[in-house]
N, C-alpha and C positions, 0 to 999 in steps of 0.2 A: 458444870456438869461434876457429880460426886465420882471420881475415877474409883475410890475405894470402895465405895458401895456397890458399883457395878461389879468390880472384880471379886468382892466377897459373895455377893449374890449369885453370881456365875458358879462359883464353886459350891456354895451351898445347894444350888438347884441340882448340879450333877451329881452331888452326894447323896441326896435325898432320893433323887428320881434315877436310880442307876440303870434303869432301862435305855437312858440316854447313851450310855456307854455303847450299847449296841449299835445305835444309829451313828454313834462317833466311829465306830469300827468300819461300818458301811461306808461313811463319808471318807475316811482315810485311806479306803482302798483306791480312790480315783486319783489320789496324789502320788501313787506308786505306779510308774509307767510299765506298761507291757508290751513289748515290741518283739516281733518275731518276723522271721524271714528264712528262706532257705535258698541255697543256690545248688544247682546240680553238679555233676561231676564233668570229667573231660578234660582236667588239668591235673597235672602231676608234679610233686615237689621233688626237685633233684638236691643232691647233697651240697652244690654249691649255692644253694638259696634261690634258685630261680625255678619257676614252673615250666614245664614241658607238656604240651598239649598231646595227647593221643599215644604216648610211650607205653602205658599201662603199668609202670612202676612207681612206687612211692618210695624215695629214698631221704633218710634222716640222719646223714652223715654227721659225726662229731658228738653225738648224744649218747648215753649209756645204753647198752644193748636192750635192757629191759624197757626203757623209755622209747627207744626205736620200734621195739615190736608193738607196743601199746599204740603208738602214734600211726604206724602202718596199718594195723588192723583197723583202727578207727576210721582212717582215710578211706580204706578200701569199702568199709561198710557204708559211708557217707556216699562214696562214688556210685555204688550199686544200687541205692535207692532210687526206685522209678520215679519220675517226673509227677504222675498223679498223687503220689504220697507226699511230695512237696506242696502240691496245691492243697490237699486236705490239711496238712500241717498249717499252711498260710490261713485257709479259712477259719480253721481252729483257733488261731491267735486272734483272728478278726473278731470271731464270735465272742471270744473271752474278753476281748478290748471293749465291744459294746456292752456286755454283761457287766463290767466293772463300771462303766459310765452310769448305766441305769441304777446299779446298786448305789453308786456314790451319790446320785442325784437324790434318791430317795432319802439316804441318810442325812443329807445336808437339809432337806425339807423337814424331815422328822426332828432334827435338832430345833430347828427355828420355831416350828409348830409347837414343839413339846416345851421349849423355853417360855414362850408366849403364854401357854396355858399354866405352867407352873407359876408364872408371875402374877396371873391373876386369881389363882386358886390355890389352896392347900391340898387338894385331891392328889392321891398318888396316880402317877401316870402307868399305863401298862402297854405292852408292845402291840397287842392286835388292834385296838380301836386307834392308836396313834398311827400306826402303820397305814391302816386303810384310809384315815383322814388325810394323810400325807399325798396319797395318790391323787388327790383332788387337785393339786397344784403342780404334778409332775410335769405336763406338758409345757406349761408356762414356763417353769424353771429351766427345764432341759432346752426348750427353744430359746430362751434368753442366753443361756451359756453358749449355745451352738452359734447364734447370730453375733454376739459380741465377740466369741473367740475367732470366727471367720474374718470379722471386720478388724480385728487386731493384727491378725495374720497378714491380711492384704496389705494394711498400713506399715506392717514392718518390713515387708518385701519391698515396698515402693521406697522405703528409706535405706535398706541394706543394699539392694541391687546397685544403685547409682554409687554407693560407697565403695563397692567391690570394684566396679568399672573404674572410678577414680583411681583407686589404689593400684589398679592393673596399668593403666595408662600413664601414670607418673612414677612408675616403678617403684611404688611403695611410699614415697614421698607425701602423696595426698592423703594417706592414712593418718599422718601426724596432725592434719587439719581437722580430721574427723573424731579425734579421740575427744575433744570437749563435748562434741554432739552426743557422743555415746555416754559420757558421765551425766550429761543432762537427761537421757532417756531412761535411766535407771529410777530416779525419784519421779519421773512422769508415769512410769508404768507401775510405780508403786500406788501413786495417786489414782490413778486408773483402776487399780484393783480394789481400792477402797470404795470407789463409785460403784463398780459392779458388785460387790459385797452387799452394800446398803440397797442397790436395786434388788438383789436376789431376796433379802430379808423384807422389802416392801412388798414385793409380790405376794409373799405368804402371809405377813402380818396385816397388811391392809386389803389383801384379795384383790389386787389390781392386775391389769394387763402387762404385757411384755413392755411395751414402749412406754407406758406410764411408769412402770417400775424403774426403766432407765432414766427418765426425766426426775423421778423422785429421788433416785440415787444422786444424781448431779445437784438437785435441789438442797438436799440434806447436807452434801459436801460444801456446797456454796455458803451455806448460812451457819455451818459450824465447823470451818475447815481446820481450825487450831485444836479443836477439841478431838476431832477425828484423827488428825495427824498425830497427836500425842497418843492416842489410845492405839493407833497403828503401831507406833514405836514400841510401846510398852508390850503389845501382844506378839510383835514380830521378834523383838529381840529376847523376850522371855520364852517363847515358844521354840525359838531356834536353839537356845541354851538347853532347855528341857529335851528338845528331840535329839540333841546330840549326845546328851547323856543316855536317853533310851537307846540310842542306836550303837552306842559304844561297846557293848557285848559282842557285837557282829564284828567289830575290828579286832576284838580281843580273841575270838575263837580261831583266827587265822595265824595266830602266834606260833602254834605247833609246826605247821609246814614251814615257817619262816625260820624257826629254831633248827629244824631239821637240816634246812639248806645252809645255813650259817655253819652249824656243827660238822657238816660233811664237807665244807669247802667248796660247795657247789651244787649242781644237779646229778652228780655222779651216783650217788647213793638213792638210785630211783625208788627202790622198794621201801625204804624209810619214809620218803617224802610222800609217796602214794598212800602209805599207811596213815600219816598225820593228816593228810587230806581227807581221807575217810574220817578220821576223828572230827576235823573241822565240820565237816557235812553233817555228821551225827549231832553236833553241838548246835549247829544253826537250826536244824529240825526242832530240838528241844527248846531253844530260846525264842524262836519265831512267835509262838502262841503269846508268850508273855509280852514280847515287843509289840505284837499286833494289838492286844488289850490296853497297854500304857499309851499306845499311839492313839487309840481310840479315845481314851479318856482325855488326852491332850486336845484332841480335835473337837471333842465335845465341850471341853471348856472354852476354847477360843470362840468357837460358834455361838456359844450361849453369851459370853462376854460382848460379842459384836451384836447379836439380836437384842440384849438389853441396852446396849448403847443407842441402838436406833430407837427403841421404844421410848427411852428416856428422853432423847433430844426430840423425837416427834410428839412427845406427850400423849403416846397412846398406850400407857401401861394399863388403863382401865379398860380400853377397847369399847367404851360405851357407845360409840356409833358404828361399830361393826357387827355384823350378824352373828349370832351366837352359835359356835360350834357345838358338836355334841360332845357332852363331857367325857373325858378319858379316865375310867375309874380303874382302879387295880382289880383284877380278877384273881380269885383264889382258886 
């Protein structure tokens, strides 16, 4: 397998068809977790560090007066929020989580299908037709991810729970025997991830079902283990380095409050710290769109490279035995 050809073709594909950046942004949204939850009131913090239920007072002794006032007001506000508001907040986060999964799935399908079309034709891709054609594979890819995700979760629980019990019963000594098993699980899960990646691509490229996609992913890995492993290492290490560079501005924007804390010798100068936190928050809002775009481009490149890898390995780049999809032409 020509790794250089695949990697260079993936870059040429996403550079020529910049509409894939949009699908890359969609797909990257699923990699960022969104969790939410809320808890009701009824407990209050005392200055000694303990929570005392039902006292009705919030005490933050030992903190600067401005910070005490801020925390007390915030705590009182949280405590007085009705329970049904927490329920609505929880439902809102749940709907947001579902929406991110749907958008991420469509983004992934669009990248696979778009790369497939770009590899067989020089026609420019456009968003509308590519989006509508991606919906054809949505439920298969979604259920494939759901079923395999649940299966992996159950398997992990079966392995982890006995480990925890063994560690408790042996006062932690048994955990030393489990370390080698944990070390083996890391590359095993990586290999499983490659199988699932190839299976997802097979569902879209070969237009097959869920379980056929899983079997196809296993078959491709079994017959091309070292090629896929090397490609996984290249893309994994490369995307990790680039991803860290992309995320680095988020780390730098929190330097102002850190400098404020160090220069004031602690958290006594709360007004300066709060001002620097507002500056950091403003910088985050400015930087996030750029980071989101760069992350989408990175996701588009990695997915395009994996798709081309599957097509080269499967010798399906001509797609001669597959039904012809509608051409995706650029609309002016």
